[in-house]
ZAVEXRO-314260 format. One line per 4 residues: number of its first residue (from 1); their letters; for each residue x, y negated, z of C-alpha. Coordinates in nm, 4 decimals, decimal comma. Example, Ala and Ser with C-alpha at 12.3 -4.5 7.8 and 13.67 -1.06 7.14 Angstrom:
REM residues 2
1) as) 1,2300:0,4500:0,7800; 1,3670:0,1060:0,7140;
END
This chain:
REM residues 526
1) mtgg) -2,6940:-19,4170:-3,8251; -3,0463:-19,3500:-3,6700; -3,2198:-19,1842:-3,9632; -3,6139:-19,1945:-3,9538;
5) sgft) -3,6992:-18,9465:-3,7175; -3,5194:-19,0994:-3,4523; -3,2137:-18,8892:-3,4520; -2,8155:-18,9672:-3,5606;
9) fley) -2,8081:-18,7891:-3,8781; -2,3974:-18,8327:-3,8725; -2,4153:-18,6875:-3,5122; -2,6501:-18,4114:-3,6037;
13) pihh) -2,5527:-18,1192:-3,4250; -2,4493:-17,7470:-3,5919; -2,6830:-17,4865:-3,4743; -2,4725:-17,1641:-3,3769;
17) dfsp) -2,4799:-16,8943:-3,1334; -2,1561:-16,7142:-3,0329; -2,0150:-16,3835:-3,0826; -1,9439:-16,1784:-2,7815;
21) egkv) -1,5911:-16,2456:-2,7869; -1,7322:-16,5951:-2,7188; -1,4569:-16,7053:-3,0128; -1,6582:-16,6723:-3,3490;
25) pvms) -1,9541:-16,9060:-3,4345; -2,2606:-16,7553:-3,5781; -2,4654:-16,9371:-3,7816; -2,8582:-16,9229:-3,6355;
29) silt) -3,1443:-16,9425:-3,8068; -3,2904:-17,3074:-3,8626; -3,5741:-17,2161:-4,0595; -3,8103:-16,8787:-4,1154;
33) akgi) -4,0656:-16,7736:-4,2621; -4,2419:-16,4385:-4,2061; -4,5099:-16,2466:-4,3615; -4,5881:-16,5468:-4,6485;
37) ckyf) -4,8992:-16,4390:-4,7768; -5,1111:-16,6952:-5,0391; -5,3714:-16,5644:-5,2634; -5,5810:-16,7814:-5,5370;
41) pgvk) -5,8330:-16,6442:-5,7339; -5,7815:-16,3605:-5,9049; -5,3615:-16,4004:-5,8313; -5,1055:-16,2735:-5,4837;
45) alqn) -4,8797:-16,5614:-5,5091; -4,7321:-16,4282:-5,2196; -4,7314:-16,1442:-5,0723; -4,5835:-16,0611:-4,6976;
49) vdfe) -4,2526:-16,3012:-4,8497; -3,9804:-16,3054:-4,5304; -3,7458:-16,5860:-4,5593; -3,4687:-16,7302:-4,3391;
53) lqag) -3,2311:-17,0497:-4,3644; -2,9692:-17,0812:-4,0864; -2,8196:-17,4015:-4,0531; -2,5028:-17,5061:-4,2118;
57) eihc) -2,5493:-17,2629:-4,5615; -2,6745:-17,3536:-4,8873; -2,9169:-17,0407:-4,9949; -3,0863:-17,0249:-5,2889;
61) lmge) -3,4272:-16,8886:-5,4296; -3,4029:-16,6982:-5,6981; -3,6490:-16,5020:-5,9300; -3,8039:-16,5419:-6,3030;
65) ngag) -4,1282:-16,7396:-6,3477; -4,4266:-16,6168:-6,1508; -4,1880:-16,5030:-5,8500; -4,3363:-16,7299:-5,6494;
69) kstl) -4,0710:-16,9707:-5,5419; -4,2840:-17,3037:-5,5740; -4,5247:-17,1343:-5,3886; -4,3321:-17,0589:-5,1225;
73) ikvl) -4,1904:-17,3908:-5,0937; -4,5522:-17,5410:-5,1179; -4,5810:-17,3444:-4,7667; -4,2949:-17,4435:-4,6269;
77) tgve) -4,3437:-17,8084:-4,6921; -4,7415:-17,8436:-4,6145; -4,8442:-17,8487:-4,9992; -5,0545:-17,5408:-4,9557;
81) vsda) -5,1442:-17,3635:-4,6760; -5,0693:-16,9887:-4,6096; -5,3355:-16,7181:-4,5474; -5,0945:-16,5293:-4,3738;
85) gevc) -4,7851:-16,5273:-4,1909; -4,6005:-16,8246:-3,9292; -4,3102:-17,0501:-4,0414; -4,0799:-17,1973:-3,7806;
89) lerk) -3,8629:-17,4280:-3,7498; -3,5573:-17,4228:-3,4596; -3,7711:-17,1328:-3,3198; -4,0919:-17,3610:-3,2390;
93) kiap) -4,3695:-17,2218:-3,4607; -4,4930:-17,5315:-3,6683; -4,7943:-17,5276:-3,9483; -4,7619:-17,8784:-4,1552;
97) sspq) -5,0722:-18,0060:-4,3266; -4,9118:-18,2106:-4,5780; -4,5394:-18,3190:-4,6876; -4,5567:-18,6407:-4,5061;
101) qaqq) -4,5851:-18,3916:-4,1354; -4,3237:-18,1195:-4,3077; -4,0816:-18,4683:-4,3244; -4,1536:-18,5959:-3,9702;
105) lgis) -4,0786:-18,2301:-3,8755; -3,7669:-18,2483:-4,0561; -3,8286:-18,0779:-4,3708; -3,7833:-18,2540:-4,6653;
109) tvyq) -3,8018:-18,1926:-5,0844; -3,6160:-18,3729:-5,3843; -3,7805:-18,2283:-5,6839; -3,6871:-18,2098:-6,0013;
113) evnl) -3,8552:-18,5088:-6,1127; -3,7373:-18,7775:-5,9135; -4,0605:-18,9006:-5,7353; -3,8753:-19,2792:-5,6909;
117) clnl) -4,0101:-19,6092:-5,8026; -3,7653:-19,7077:-6,0746; -3,8068:-20,0523:-6,0931; -3,7380:-20,1423:-5,7249;
121) svae) -3,4060:-20,1638:-5,5837; -3,1986:-19,9029:-5,4706; -3,2276:-19,9898:-5,0791; -3,6348:-20,0454:-5,0939;
125) nifi) -3,6939:-19,7186:-5,2873; -3,4818:-19,5217:-4,9779; -3,7113:-19,7236:-4,6982; -4,0425:-19,7550:-4,8728;
129) grep) -4,3246:-19,7253:-4,6302; -4,0710:-19,7230:-4,3219; -3,8413:-20,0641:-4,3957; -3,7223:-20,2547:-4,0328;
133) rkyc) -3,8846:-20,5398:-3,9469; -3,7857:-20,8613:-3,7956; -3,9798:-21,1122:-3,6614; -4,2919:-21,1463:-3,8764;
137) gidw) -4,1239:-20,9891:-4,1643; -3,9276:-20,6944:-4,3618; -3,5176:-20,7522:-4,2454; -3,3714:-20,7123:-4,5797;
141) kein) -3,0049:-20,7589:-4,4621; -3,0788:-20,4263:-4,2247; -3,2459:-20,2460:-4,5092; -2,9348:-20,3034:-4,7425;
145) rrsr) -2,6490:-20,2215:-4,4657; -2,8241:-19,8525:-4,4265; -2,8094:-19,8441:-4,7904; -2,4875:-19,8423:-4,8197;
149) vlla) -2,4269:-19,6612:-4,5159; -2,6134:-19,3920:-4,5925; -2,4666:-19,3818:-4,9688; -2,1274:-19,4133:-4,8196;
153) nmnl) -2,2102:-19,0812:-4,6512; -2,2460:-18,9203:-4,9713; -1,9510:-19,0593:-5,1472; -2,1812:-19,3011:-5,3447;
157) didv) -2,0879:-19,6815:-5,3795; -2,3125:-19,9149:-5,5887; -2,4883:-20,1732:-5,5217; -2,8359:-20,1244:-5,3386;
161) tqpl) -3,0118:-20,4429:-5,4066; -3,0031:-20,3532:-5,8212; -3,2835:-20,1492:-5,9195; -3,3231:-19,7900:-5,9210;
165) grys) -3,4034:-19,7535:-6,2909; -3,0378:-19,9327:-6,4430; -2,8459:-19,5547:-6,2656; -2,8471:-19,2349:-6,4076;
169) vaiq) -3,0517:-18,9373:-6,3165; -2,7689:-18,8076:-6,1341; -2,7188:-19,1671:-5,8993; -3,1198:-19,1431:-5,8628;
173) qmva) -3,1082:-18,7516:-5,7774; -2,8481:-18,9056:-5,4777; -3,0659:-19,1866:-5,3403; -3,3431:-18,9611:-5,3749;
177) iara) -3,1462:-18,7163:-5,1086; -3,0421:-19,0155:-4,9633; -3,4209:-19,1466:-4,8687; -3,4825:-18,7578:-4,7644;
181) ldis) -3,2122:-18,7336:-4,5500; -3,2973:-19,0509:-4,3421; -3,6374:-18,9230:-4,2946; -3,5056:-18,5678:-4,1659;
185) akvl) -3,2320:-18,4382:-4,1334; -3,2288:-18,0758:-4,0404; -3,3625:-17,9060:-4,3977; -3,3592:-17,9673:-4,6972;
189) ilde) -3,5252:-17,8140:-5,0173; -3,3451:-17,9132:-5,4016; -3,6142:-17,7821:-5,6332; -3,4511:-17,7440:-5,9606;
193) ptss) -3,2146:-18,0741:-5,8867; -2,9269:-18,0501:-6,1775; -3,1553:-17,9917:-6,4720; -3,1075:-18,3086:-6,6059;
197) ldat) -2,7411:-18,3489:-6,5126; -2,4193:-18,2815:-6,6586; -2,1625:-18,1213:-6,5599; -1,9662:-18,3840:-6,3906;
201) evnk) -2,2692:-18,5132:-6,2551; -2,3361:-18,1386:-6,1520; -1,9720:-18,1181:-5,9188; -2,0984:-18,4329:-5,7775;
205) lfev) -2,3823:-18,3292:-5,6356; -2,2770:-18,0049:-5,5219; -1,9756:-18,2032:-5,3480; -2,2792:-18,3766:-5,1372;
209) mqkl) -2,4095:-18,0704:-5,0682; -2,1108:-17,9225:-4,9562; -2,0662:-18,1804:-4,7436; -2,4195:-18,2104:-4,5763;
213) kqqg) -2,3636:-17,8254:-4,5085; -2,0874:-17,9076:-4,3507; -2,2881:-18,1428:-4,1221; -2,5686:-17,8882:-4,0096;
217) lgii) -2,8167:-17,9443:-4,2574; -2,9751:-17,6477:-4,3839; -3,0012:-17,6289:-4,7566; -3,2497:-17,4453:-4,9351;
221) fvth) -3,1095:-17,4483:-5,3533; -3,4046:-17,3574:-5,6088; -3,2218:-17,3063:-5,9827; -3,2131:-17,1358:-6,2863;
225) fieq) -2,8301:-17,1642:-6,3371; -2,6653:-16,8830:-6,2976; -2,3115:-17,0077:-6,2864; -2,3779:-17,3306:-5,9995;
229) vyav) -2,5602:-16,9948:-5,8120; -2,2063:-16,8515:-5,8071; -2,0725:-17,2038:-5,7143; -2,2325:-17,3657:-5,4613;
233) sdri) -2,4245:-17,1172:-5,2393; -2,3675:-16,8764:-4,9392; -2,6546:-16,6169:-4,9481; -2,9514:-16,5482:-5,2331;
237) tilr) -3,3341:-16,4727:-5,1671; -3,4903:-16,3073:-5,4844; -3,8636:-16,3086:-5,5389; -4,0502:-16,1338:-5,8019;
241) ngel) -4,3550:-16,1274:-5,8698; -4,4785:-16,2793:-5,5300; -4,2976:-16,0422:-5,3207; -3,9569:-16,0396:-5,1270;
245) vgvy) -3,7022:-15,8189:-5,3354; -3,4339:-15,9198:-5,1181; -3,1869:-16,1350:-4,9480; -2,7831:-16,1475:-5,0302;
249) dtaa) -2,5077:-16,2575:-4,9386; -2,3997:-16,4542:-5,3054; -2,0031:-16,3001:-5,3107; -2,1453:-15,9286:-5,2578;
253) lprv) -2,4222:-15,9530:-5,5108; -2,2827:-15,9155:-5,8955; -2,4039:-16,1047:-6,1506; -2,5736:-15,8507:-6,3584;
257) qlia) -2,7664:-15,6707:-5,9889; -2,8408:-16,0278:-5,9678; -3,0183:-16,0669:-6,3420; -3,1418:-15,6964:-6,3129;
261) kmmg) -3,3150:-15,7493:-5,9985; -3,4711:-16,0371:-6,1024; -3,5770:-15,8807:-6,4161; -3,7478:-15,5751:-6,2077;
265) kafd) -3,4738:-15,3600:-6,4526; -3,3160:-15,0232:-6,2916; -2,9139:-15,0761:-6,2178; -2,8512:-14,7587:-6,2868;
269) gfea) -2,6208:-14,7123:-6,6254; -2,5569:-15,0996:-6,5979; -2,2056:-14,9968:-6,6067; -2,1832:-14,7287:-6,8978;
273) sikk) -1,9784:-14,8376:-7,2200; -2,1421:-14,9801:-7,4293; -2,1484:-14,8607:-7,8228; -2,1036:-15,2079:-7,9791;
277) taag) -2,1670:-15,1930:-8,4008; -2,0754:-15,5109:-8,6127; -2,2894:-15,7938:-8,5972; -2,5851:-15,7045:-8,8929;
281) seae) -2,4360:-15,4153:-9,0066; -2,7715:-15,2147:-9,0056; -2,9465:-15,5409:-9,0626; -3,1053:-15,5493:-9,4600;
285) ehag) -2,9665:-15,8737:-9,6125; -3,1685:-16,1874:-9,6539; -3,1210:-16,5304:-9,7875; -3,0622:-16,7811:-9,5173;
289) flav) -3,3039:-17,0038:-9,4639; -3,1494:-17,2539:-9,2044; -2,8727:-17,2954:-9,0601; -2,7347:-17,5306:-8,7639;
293) rglg) -2,4107:-17,6301:-8,6547; -2,3362:-17,8052:-8,3690; -2,7037:-17,9303:-8,2945; -2,7514:-18,0351:-7,9146;
297) crgs) -2,8371:-18,3087:-7,7311; -2,7013:-18,4508:-7,3239; -2,9031:-18,3536:-7,0541; -3,0849:-18,1111:-7,2595;
301) ispf) -2,9494:-17,8221:-7,4158; -2,5362:-17,8016:-7,5232; -2,4603:-17,7886:-7,9247; -2,5113:-17,4326:-8,0708;
305) dlev) -2,4261:-17,3023:-8,4016; -2,7656:-17,0832:-8,5253; -2,8628:-16,9093:-8,8665; -3,2201:-16,7729:-8,9237;
309) nnge) -3,2701:-16,5823:-9,2549; -3,5823:-16,5034:-9,4480; -3,7725:-16,1776:-9,3630; -3,6052:-16,1433:-9,0260;
313) vlgi) -3,7044:-16,2151:-8,6301; -3,4560:-16,3956:-8,4998; -3,4998:-16,3534:-8,0607; -3,3973:-16,6322:-7,8274;
317) vgll) -3,2888:-16,4858:-7,5340; -3,2038:-16,5773:-7,1345; -3,3565:-16,6503:-6,7826; -3,5932:-16,9048:-6,7289;
321) gsgr) -3,4148:-17,2358:-6,7701; -3,1527:-17,1072:-6,9764; -3,2286:-17,3007:-7,2699; -3,4527:-17,1676:-7,4824;
325) tela) -3,7464:-17,3843:-7,5109; -3,4896:-17,6704:-7,5436; -3,3476:-17,4913:-7,8183; -3,6755:-17,4771:-7,9806;
329) riif) -3,8183:-17,8392:-7,8899; -3,4411:-17,9377:-8,1192; -3,4755:-17,7896:-8,4206; -3,8647:-17,8674:-8,4153;
333) gidr) -3,7809:-18,2511:-8,4226; -3,9523:-18,2760:-8,0729; -3,6132:-18,3632:-7,8465; -3,3721:-18,6025:-8,0606;
337) adsg) -3,0663:-18,4187:-8,1270; -2,7038:-18,6608:-8,0161; -2,5240:-18,4491:-8,2503; -2,4809:-18,1795:-8,5153;
341) evli) -2,6461:-18,1025:-8,8228; -2,9562:-17,8872:-8,9715; -2,9152:-17,7607:-9,2878; -3,2343:-17,5795:-9,4760;
345) kgqk) -3,1462:-17,3360:-9,8055; -2,7988:-17,5113:-9,7645; -2,9103:-17,8508:-9,8167; -2,8444:-18,0452:-9,5050;
349) vklv) -3,1594:-18,2419:-9,3767; -3,2532:-18,4616:-9,0580; -3,5253:-18,3602:-8,8314; -3,5955:-18,6695:-8,6520;
353) cpad) -3,9646:-18,5660:-8,5198; -4,1564:-18,2866:-8,5781; -4,3537:-18,4400:-8,8801; -4,0279:-18,4177:-9,0877;
357) airh) -4,0016:-17,9943:-8,9000; -4,3303:-17,9405:-9,0855; -4,2372:-18,0828:-9,4090; -3,9711:-17,9082:-9,4755;
361) glay) -4,1339:-17,5883:-9,3680; -4,0900:-17,5506:-9,0274; -4,3720:-17,4680:-8,7672; -4,3824:-17,4233:-8,3717;
365) cpen) -4,6586:-17,2576:-8,1115; -4,5249:-17,4581:-7,7817; -4,4936:-17,2343:-7,4441; -4,7428:-17,4347:-7,2634;
369) rkte) -5,0778:-17,3662:-7,4684; -5,3146:-17,5626:-7,2173; -5,1033:-17,8864:-7,2490; -4,8851:-17,9273:-7,5827;
373) giid) -5,0852:-17,6693:-7,7844; -5,4427:-17,6451:-7,7991; -5,6467:-17,9429:-7,7852; -5,9740:-17,8209:-7,5615;
377) tlsv) -6,2536:-18,0671:-7,6258; -6,2314:-17,9946:-7,9569; -6,3885:-17,6990:-8,1667; -6,2358:-17,4343:-8,3241;
381) reni) -6,2797:-17,5031:-8,6332; -6,0918:-17,8583:-8,5512; -5,8247:-17,7443:-8,3658; -5,7307:-17,4810:-8,6827;
385) ilal) -5,6831:-17,7032:-8,9705; -5,5102:-17,9717:-8,7391; -5,1642:-17,9047:-8,8882; -5,2978:-17,8401:-9,2450;
389) qakr) -5,4726:-18,2003:-9,2048; -5,1517:-18,3761:-9,0848; -4,9417:-18,2283:-9,3527; -5,1338:-18,3107:-9,5878;
393) gwgk) -5,2060:-18,6577:-9,4771; -5,5266:-18,8560:-9,3778; -5,5885:-19,0172:-9,6874; -5,6127:-18,6589:-9,8367;
397) yipr) -5,9128:-18,5616:-9,5954; -6,0142:-18,1643:-9,5656; -6,3571:-18,1714:-9,6784; -6,5850:-17,9870:-9,4335;
401) kkqe) -6,7615:-17,7177:-9,6099; -6,3115:-17,6049:-9,7339; -6,2020:-17,6799:-9,3193; -6,5032:-17,4016:-9,2643;
405) eian) -6,3727:-17,1647:-9,5247; -6,0045:-17,2052:-9,4091; -6,0427:-17,1506:-9,0514; -6,3419:-16,8457:-9,1034;
409) kyvn) -6,0517:-16,6740:-9,2926; -5,8073:-16,6781:-9,0547; -6,0874:-16,6361:-8,7841; -6,1533:-16,2857:-8,8962;
413) llri) -5,8088:-16,2219:-9,0050; -5,6560:-16,2855:-8,6615; -5,9272:-16,1143:-8,4870; -6,0332:-16,4151:-8,3191;
417) ktag) -6,3406:-16,4046:-8,0755; -6,5542:-16,6944:-8,0648; -6,9565:-16,7558:-8,0980; -6,8713:-16,9932:-8,3855;
421) leql) -6,6512:-17,2396:-8,5599; -6,8437:-17,5238:-8,3461; -6,7349:-17,3443:-8,0079; -6,4953:-17,5841:-7,8124;
425) vgnl) -6,1584:-17,3759:-7,7537; -6,1292:-17,4624:-7,4240; -6,4100:-17,1896:-7,3553; -6,1634:-16,9447:-7,5428;
429) sggn) -5,9588:-16,7018:-7,3408; -5,5860:-16,7652:-7,3250; -5,5648:-16,4805:-7,6380; -5,7888:-16,6303:-7,8101;
433) qqkv) -5,6017:-16,9749:-7,7669; -5,3153:-16,8369:-7,8325; -5,4607:-16,7097:-8,1605; -5,5913:-17,0343:-8,2669;
437) ilar) -5,2471:-17,2117:-8,2600; -5,0784:-16,9321:-8,4807; -5,3635:-16,9777:-8,7331; -5,3223:-17,3361:-8,7154;
441) wlit) -4,9802:-17,3120:-8,8045; -4,9924:-17,0482:-9,0716; -5,2770:-17,2113:-9,2996; -4,9249:-17,4151:-9,3588;
445) mpsl) -4,7286:-17,1563:-9,4651; -4,4351:-17,2249:-9,2934; -4,1107:-17,0594:-9,4203; -3,9900:-17,0569:-9,0375;
449) lild) -4,2319:-17,0232:-8,7727; -4,1040:-17,0855:-8,4344; -4,2804:-16,8539:-8,1375; -4,2344:-16,9651:-7,7831;
453) eptr) -4,3733:-16,7220:-7,5136; -4,6528:-16,6805:-7,7651; -4,7937:-16,3876:-7,5679; -4,7802:-16,4834:-7,2034;
457) gidv) -5,0518:-16,4458:-7,0272; -5,3117:-16,2559:-7,2278; -5,3892:-15,8889:-7,2274; -5,2060:-15,6024:-7,3407;
461) gtka) -5,4188:-15,5347:-7,6444; -5,4119:-15,8674:-7,7605; -5,0709:-15,8853:-7,6842; -5,0223:-15,5935:-7,9082;
465) eiqk) -5,1799:-15,7432:-8,2424; -4,9654:-16,0782:-8,1746; -4,6307:-15,8381:-8,1860; -4,7966:-15,6531:-8,5108;
469) lira) -4,8562:-15,9703:-8,6936; -4,4706:-16,1291:-8,6042; -4,3545:-15,8083:-8,7741; -4,6123:-15,8466:-9,0634;
473) laae) -4,5127:-16,1838:-9,1813; -4,1233:-16,1241:-9,1567; -4,2010:-15,7954:-9,3852; -4,4004:-16,0680:-9,6121;
477) gmav) -4,0408:-16,2968:-9,6134; -4,1248:-16,5478:-9,3242; -3,8268:-16,6500:-9,0861; -3,9259:-16,5930:-8,7007;
481) ifis) -3,7557:-16,7386:-8,3790; -3,9265:-16,5766:-8,1210; -3,8486:-16,6748:-7,7484; -4,0431:-16,4147:-7,4769;
485) seld) -3,9247:-16,3442:-7,1330; -3,9824:-16,0029:-7,1268; -3,6952:-15,8176:-7,2533; -3,8990:-15,5097:-7,3953;
489) esir) -4,1281:-15,7454:-7,6190; -3,7817:-15,8994:-7,7919; -3,6002:-15,5763:-7,8243; -3,9123:-15,4225:-8,0088;
493) ccdr) -3,9930:-15,7346:-8,2457; -3,6566:-15,9094:-8,2893; -3,3509:-15,7655:-8,5659; -3,1392:-15,9842:-8,4062;
497) mavl) -3,0818:-16,2057:-8,0895; -2,8940:-16,5041:-7,9795; -2,8319:-16,4813:-7,5687; -2,8575:-16,8705:-7,3603;
501) rdrs) -2,7397:-16,8840:-7,0142; -2,7216:-17,2080:-6,8477; -2,8089:-17,4176:-7,2087; -2,5575:-17,3121:-7,3626;
505) kiae) -2,5217:-17,0094:-7,6622; -2,3173:-16,7540:-7,5505; -2,3623:-16,4563:-7,8054; -2,5762:-16,3188:-8,0901;
509) lsgq) -2,6255:-15,9066:-8,0358; -2,7643:-15,7003:-8,3035; -2,8185:-15,3284:-8,4266; -2,7394:-15,1286:-8,1765;
513) eiee) -2,6316:-15,4100:-7,9231; -3,0257:-15,4918:-7,8992; -3,0985:-15,2835:-7,6124; -3,2019:-15,3150:-7,2946;
517) qvim) -2,8487:-15,2723:-7,0826; -2,6014:-15,4692:-7,3172; -2,9127:-15,7429:-7,3271; -2,8504:-15,8123:-6,9514;
521) qtia) -2,4936:-15,7823:-6,9148; -2,4270:-16,0206:-7,1075; -2,6220:-16,2945:-6,9811; -2,4915:-16,2186:-6,6370;
525) gv) -2,1290:-16,2495:-6,8402; -1,9877:-15,9151:-6,7964;
END
């Protein structure tokens, strides 16, 4: 079967050298990057990063948010041009200026969000823009035949003449991979391909990955799921803050060390014995406000139980991709649960949309304040009163004078630095934008405040102010769910912690268990 790049994929040779004895094959590098630097205004996205991919291996690229994974992939695939360093494919220096050129060279990427056309057939998606011709038109018979052969090579038997949108996300991912392989069959980059798949679909994808690996393909696998890393990868490259931490054989790197290296914490003492206390033995007793039982959503987060009490800060901890935001969204009714129940003050309620959650006393500050929080074309005043106006209903309009009175109160209370109430909120600093979102929800007087990364991207001083405010709100009896990627911050703010891994709740910690070593051991599954 001839791919679009002119070679036969099924006969693609495995690249290898031989040991001095001439018997044991040693895989050779198919793709290398040396000394890669990439700078954006005020940000060192990559600083002298090296990377090596061997033919016939699955290589995981790991790191927390902002580590530089996406930027490195963009450099390898021609989306970004590096400021320093070089990339070599099969020992030849390359400098792709676009993803299309990278594909022509033999490097293809399949992203988390499938960028195919759901209204077109499976076969059309695979060959779009590269359709075989016959006489003066498209050779549909050949397109369908070659599509069936491509998918059969991936152990997938489906009707390639049907619209892609009729098939599951897992099959759509397979079709995207088939297209990538037909264009180029040297390096395949899979960027979070399993984020929307269930366990059965993930196993199916892994079978395909193993088959492609055996045929000599080099696969870069980006994921935040620890279990998947150890299930399928041969080696791991870890990035942190744009710099290379190291390259490790997966089998030789204990999970707890992987967690420590990703988070930048010292490994010393991780194996020390843990002093455990009975859950809640040191915590003040509070009345329960919210309880969820078996709440879950297929493809988003596994069913979980959770309780939040009045006057406590419950932390949600785990690596990026562990399901922290998904947990918050399903509780607030943004994502629809397909299992479980929610109880507020012991009474079963239905939270099928955010409006329901707000009516029952819940408030939610989202992780991405730019796209899900502020409305940057509205003023500070307008942004602050939005939630209160929505809670009252548009039939009970808040007079302008009252709006200004409320907004002024919270601008002063939270020390929001603004030229005035009518200043566009988009012109404020990130920290002050975050305070505007907090003000918006505090004026609704919520019983439960859900904070998803409330201090991300803001200065140290403002971060400390928000942390103090969280503790003050809890002291006044408010229940708080606090999500943060910074362990130190979570330890300072939280009374209890729920630990997530691979979109499942795996443990709860309290008392003396809330300390760095225990948390990271729990995340790692030790």
